[in-house]
N, C-alpha and C positions, 0 to 999 in steps of 0.2 A: 235159595236168592225165595223171597215174597214177591209175592204175584198182588198186583194192584189191577183195577180195572178201568178204563176212559169212561171218563162221565157221558161225553156224548153219544155211547156208541148201544147204553142201556139205562134205563129207568133207573133208581136205584130205590129201595121198598124201605118204608119208614122203620126209623133202629140203624139204617144203613150210617156209614160215613162218608163224608166227602171231604176233602182234603184239594182246599185250590192254593194253589203257588203264582204267584205274581212278581214283577220285579220291584223293587223298593232303593232304593240310593242306589242304585248300580247293583244290588245284591235279591238273590231270589229267597222269596219269604213266602209263607202258609201260615193260614187258618183250619181249621175245622168245623166243618158244620153237622149235625144228627140229623138224619129229617124226620121231622115229627110225625105223627100219629097221625090220620085224616082229621081234620079241622082242630089243628094244634098248629102250633106255629113252631119253626125248627130251631134248632137250639145250637149256638154260634160257641165256642170254643178257642182256647181263652178270648178274650177283649183286644190281645196284642201280635203284633205278628211274630212267629218262629221261623228256624234252622229251618230249612227242610228234614233233618234228621229229627229236633225234635218233634216236628210235626206228624213223624210216621211214629215215632215212638209212645207220643200222647194217644194219636188213634189207636195203633195195637193196644196199647194199655185199659183204655173205655170200652175197648171189643173184644173183651173176655168173656168168657160162660159159656152158656148151654148154648145157647144162641148166637154162635160167630157168626158174623154176615162179612160181606167182600167189603172192601176198601176201596173206592170211587176215588179217581183223581182227573181234577179240570185244571186247565194250563190258559193261563190267560194269556195274552196276544205276547210272540216274541218269547215265552219262555220256551223251552226244548228241554225234555226227557232225558236225565241224565242217566243211563243202563247201572250205573253205579248203588241206585236207589232200590232196584227191583227188577222186576219183567211189568210192563204196560200191557196188558191186554185190550 
């Protein structure tokens, strides 16, 4: 089971990914943001809405290599965490 970190409990460091989930048309959608280095803008992937499973997969794929970082989760108002997605701490 994958572990994710609640965005409001910690401040992610540069290079970390944040998946933001929100309601859109009666469904939960998400997008991914990567925290930029100091003085640089954050990067948003992609510019379209994703199903939760697609957002997790994309964040995991981008978060590979020697410097693997925690993935943070931000839930917009009214979005509840689904335990089937993993563990949120």
